[in-house]
N, C-alpha and C positions, 0 to 999 in steps of 0.2 A: 695291680693294674687294678683300677676303679669301677666296678661292678654296673650296669649300667642299665641292666632288667631284670626285676628281683626272679629270681628262679637258677641264675646262669651262675651265681656264685653255690647256693646250696645243691643246684641239679634237682632240686625239686620241678616239679610238673605247678607253679605255682597257678596260675594264668586259666589250668583248667582247672585247679580245686575253687575259684574264685567263683570263674564262672559256675564253676553247678553248684555252689551255697545261696548263690543269685537264683539260680534261677526254681531252688527251693523257693529261698524267703518271695518270688515276685509271684506267685501259687496262685494265694489271695485275689493280688490285682487281676488276675485273669475273670477273677469271681466277679471280680465288683466289673469288669470291662464288656463281660457280659450281658450279668442287669443293666447297663449302659442300653446295651443292641438294642434286650430289651422292651426298654422303655420306649426308645424312637419307632420301633416297630406299632408301639402299640400309639403312639401319636405322630402316625404316619398313617393310618388307619383309620385315627377318627379326622385325621383329615383328608380323606375322602369318603367317609362315612355326613361329614360337617358337608361336603358339596353337593354329594345327592339325596343330602336330606335337603340339599339348596332349591334343588331340583326337581324335589315329590314338592316344595312349599308352593313350588308354582305353580305348576301343575294342579294342588289342591283349591290354588285363589280361582283359577279358569276353572274350575265346576264346583265352589259353590259361588264366584257372580251371576247375577240371576240374569246378564248380557247371555251370556251359554244358550239359557234354558227360554229365554222368551222372543233370540233372533228368528225371523222368519224371513224368509226366499217367496220373490213375489219370479209366477211364469207368466207366459205371453203367449198366445199362437198364431202370432203377429207382427212379431218384432221388426218388422218394417213400416207399421205404421205405427204403432203404441210399445213403447217400451217398461216398465215393471224396474221396479227401486222397491226398499224397503227400508225403518228405519224403526230408533224405538217409537215402541207404541201400535205397533200393526198390530191387528188380532184375524188370526185365523179368515179366510171369507173368495168366493164368488161373484165376479161381476165383471157380466158386459159391454164395454164398453163401446160406444157408436162417434164416430170424429166427422163431425158435418162440415164444418168450416178447422182450417187450420188459422193458428195470429200470425197476422205478421204487419208489417212495418211501415210505415207513410215515404214514397219513393216520389222526388221531381227527376226532371231534367234541363238541363236549359237548349238558347238556339247551340246551331254550331257557330265554335267559331274558326279561326284558320289553323289555327294548332294551341299548344299547353302554354308558348308564352305569346298569345297576344295579351294584351291588355285590356282590363274588365272595367273603366271609368275606375269616378270617386266617389269618398260619400263614407253611407251608415251602414251597415245590413243588419233590421232587427228582427231575433227571431223569438217566437214565444213558443213555448208545449203546452199543450193541450188535444182539447177533438175538435174533430165538423163532423157537422149533422150530417146525416144521409144527404144532402145537396150538392154538398159545400159550400152553404147560401152561413151557413151560421159557424163560430170558431167560441170555443167558450175553455179562455185560459184555464192548465192547469192550478187549481192553490199549492199554494208555498213557491211554485217558478218566478226566480224575474229570467225580465225580456234577457237573451243574448245577442251582445252588441258589438259587430265588428267592424272596428276604424278599417278602411281602405282610401289609398293613395292613387296618383294618378299614372305610379310605376308599377302598378299591381298589375300581374300577371294573372289568368287563369292556373297557373299554378303556388304561386302564392296565397290567391286566394282563397284554395282549399284546403292549404296550410295553416291560417288564418283559423281556417271556422274548426278546422278540425285537435286545433289550440284551445280552443275552447274546454273539450275535456267534458266533455257532458251535451242534451240532450241529439244531437245530431253530428251526424262525420260527412264525411265529401270524399268525392274519388272523380278523375278524370276516364271518359271513353272513349276510348277514338274508333268511331264509324268511317264511313263510305263521306260524309258533311262533313269530317273533321272533327275538332276537339268538342266536347260538352262537359258542363260541370254535374255529373252527381250529385242528390243531397238524400241523404235516408235519415230517420232514424233511425238511435241507436238501441232504440229497444221497441216492442211490438205490443199491437195492444193500439185499440181506438182511444183512449185520452194521454196514448203517446206521440201523436200528430204536431205536426208542426205548422206553425203559421211565415214566412219571413213580408217583410215590410221594405220596402226601402226610404233613405233621403238622399239621393239623389245631387248633387253638384252639379248637374246639369237643371237638376229643377223641374227634368218631366221623372214626376217616381212610379210610374204607371205605362210609360211607354215600355219600347223595346232593344230601346235606346242606354248606353252608359251601363250603370249602375242596376239600375230598373231593371234588366232586364233578368235578374236575379231573384225578383220579387213571386212568392206564392198568397195570392192571398182572395181568391177569387169573389168573397165577397165586393171590393172593389173596382181591381183588374190584375191580372200575370198573366206576363211572358213566359212562367214557365211549364213544363207539361205535365200532370200528376200523371204518374205511372203505379204506382196504384198506392190506394186510403189503407191508415195502420184500420186495421180490423183483431176483435176478439175473438176467441179459438172458441167454437160451438163443440161441446161435444154432449154426449148422453151416458148415466153410466146406472145401471140398469133398471135401464125407462125416465132417468129423473138428468133434465134439462142443468148446465150446466158452463158456466163463461169462464174466461182467463186470460187475462190481456198475453200472457204469457203459453207461449204451450206445454211449458210445464206447469202439471197440474199436482201444486204440494201440498199435504192434506186435507185435499178433497175426501180422498177416505184415507183417515187419521192414521198415520206411521207408512204409506203409502206416495209416492212419486211416480205419475204418470208421464210418461213424456208422449206427446202427441206428434208422426212424423206423416202423417198420410190423411189424406180422410177417405171413408170405409161407404164402402153398399152394407154391410153388412156385421155387428159385430164379432168385436175380436174377448176371448172369453180369457179373462186376467186372473192367475187365481193365485194366493197366497197362502201356504200355508209353512207348520216350524218347518226351521232346516237343521232335519236332522240324517245330515251327512256332516254341518256343522258342530252338529251337536255330540256325537260318536266318532267323532276327533279332536275333541276334547276329552271325549271318556279315555281314550285309545290313548290319551299323550298322560293320562294319572298312572292310568291302569303297567305303558312304559312305566313310570317312573316310580311307581310305589313296587314293581318288579326288580328292579336294580334296583334299586333300596337294598329290599329282603335278602335276595339274594349275597348283594353283598356282610349284610348284618347275618348271615347264618356261612359263608367262607370265614368271614373272620371269629367267627364263634365257635363253629363246630372245631372235634375231632375227628382227624382224619384213619382210619384203622387200620385201611391198607398202605397207607406211606410211612403212617404210625407220624404225623405228626398236626400241630397243634395250631388252630389261627390263635392270627398272635393278641385276639384277646377274649383266648377259653377264659370263661369265668369272671370276665367283668361284667361285674353288676352295671355299668349305667349300662352298657350295647346291649345285654342280657331287658334290661327294664326297655328299651325307648322301644327292642323290635317288639318284647310283652304285651306293651301296650297300644302301635300302632295296631297289632293285630284284634286287640279286644274292641277297639275303633270301630271297622269294620267290622267284624261279627257281630255285633252289638245289634239291638234296636233303638230305632227310632220314632220320641211320641210324635215330629216330626207331622210324618205323611201315614194318613191312619188307614191307605193302598196301600203303599209299600212300604213299613216296619223297617223293612234288610236291604241292604245290598241285592242279594239274590232274589230280593222280591222284582227287580227290576233285569235280570237273568247276571249282576258278576259276582262271581263263583268262588273261597276263600279252595285255593289245592292243597291236597297235603304238604306239599312243603311250604305253602304259606303265601306262594305267588295269588296274583288273580288273573283270572279270565272272564269276556264277556262272551255271553250266550245272545248272539244277532238276532234269533226270533224272537226271542223273551225280550229282549230293552225295547224289540223296534213296536211290540203291539203294545208295549207301557205310556211308552213317548206317544205311541199315534191313538191309545186310548186311552189315555189320563197322564199328557205329561203338566196339568195345576196340580196333578200330585206329587209329580215323578218332582221337579221343579222345587216342592216342598223337601221332598228327600232330599236333595244337595247343599238348599242356600238357606232354608227357613235359620234365624236365628231367637235364639233365647237368653235376654241379658242375664237373666236373674242369673238361670242354669243351662251351663254347654250342653249338658249331658243331653238336654231338649230339644238341641238344636238340630238344624240339619245334619248329617255324617258328612257334605263335604266340606262344614259350618265349624266342623267341629276336628276333623285332621287340618282345618287352614288356622283354626286358632292354635290348635297344640306343636304344629310348626314352629308358629311363630313364637313360643314359651318354648320352646327344646332352641332354637337354635339366638336367644335374644341374648345375651353379657350374661347374667344370670341364668340362662338355659343349661340343661345335664352337659352339653355338649364342651362350653366351654368351659363349664367347673371344670369334667373332665378334665379337659384339653389342658388347662391351666394347673390341677396340680398332678400331671403327669410333668409338666417344663421345669412347677417346682422339685420336683425331685429327682429330675435330671440334672438339671444343677446341683443338687445337694450328692448328688454318685462322682458330678464330675468334681466339684472342690475335695471329696471322700478322694478320686485318685492322683491329683493331685497332691496330697498329705502326701500318701501310700508312695507314691512315688520319687516323695521327698525322705520318706526313709527309707528309704531303699538304697537312694543316690547318698547319705552318711552315711548306711551298713554296709557296702561298698568301700566308701572309702577310711571305714575305720579295719575292712579285711583287707586290702591296702597295705593302711600301716601296717597291723599287724603281723603281716605275708611276709613284709617287708625288712622290719626286724628281726625276726625268723630267721630269711635269708641271710642279713649282713652277720648273724651271730653264727647260723653249723657256717658260711665262710668261715671267718673267723678259727672255728672250731678245725675244719678238715686243713686249714691253712699254720693249724702249731703241729698238728697229727704230722702232717707231710714234714713237719721241720721238726719234727724229736725223732720219726720214722732214720732223715737225714744224717741227725746225727747218726743214733744206733749200727745206721751201716758206715758210716764212717769210724765209730770208736772201734768195731769191728777189723775193720781190714786193717787200724793201727796194731795190732799182737801181734 
């Protein structure tokens, strides 16, 4: 009978023997695999640190930005009369604003027609943009503006005339107003101000350019003749700011006070108080974002590099020179003095304190006092830049540049991660080689034990035959 499985013929527990021997030979592979697990843990840890470092860099960019420390906020005691917004270039100050007159746009209306579908005549309307004198007796066309013309056919209605005027896209716009008398065309200047008024002259197909019939019913030219009604003249806004008279074609006063926009909404009998102050809330928000980003990074570095005596476990990066160097350099910049500001050479001078665990906290009272008392020096502490020697820059600038260096392609994080990945590749190659070695070893063992099993089976068969012959011989006596 043929032997189909090793061990059957000899009675040896061959599979157990091979498994035991292979387990012994596999022990070094387990050590190699453990090293791979450790490398993967370090790669993952550096991935988390890189992400936290990117958040910290973003916060450092804002901290070192002039926009953060130059931003002003405006407030008003009567926002229904005067609104205020600020932009780059605004300086702290207080202003008393009296609104004497709001800017208006010129508006005229025509006679009443039976409906919006009434025919309006034919010919051409010419519209000029410019200004009228006080009595509307003289018109001065605005420099650089061309006459706008509207061709009107006999089939045009009040509605189609409105649409043709609006299609001009500049100067004036038109709408239809329905009252008790019928439908009227109302024409307004698109912009407020005395220089944005308009004059309308008619070239009426019926030859009467100044009568109230046909297309001439839409003319507005008081020195000659007009058949429309002036509802409102175009006028400039008039106001006083700290007693100084200002005028504007618009109700939005831009850069009358540099970096400040005042929006006039109503005339006033008493001055409205406008206050422009540093945006301390915005500054504090930026600082809080920075502190949070740093603390998150600091805690991550600490957890990855420390040994926990209670759990007797080490962080994935315990003893890692790159992680420890990053932690040390960050703390060094935060704790060092900067010559950028003579009044506030350190972060602690403006209330930013380094705790024993390496994290940051902010003393509100100290920070607010520094910002309100000497914003210019606080700004220097965070934003000053020395192109020759970064250590003489403001602390915000130092941290931004340091972050850029750390996160660069050749930076410490990229370099260390690349090195770990190379090590992992070598480890995987070593595993492949060892697995191949184990496979060959197992094949050899199986071949050896197969031969042994076959030999012992043959010997057992011979032994059984001899025993049988002896027994038979003894019985024949």
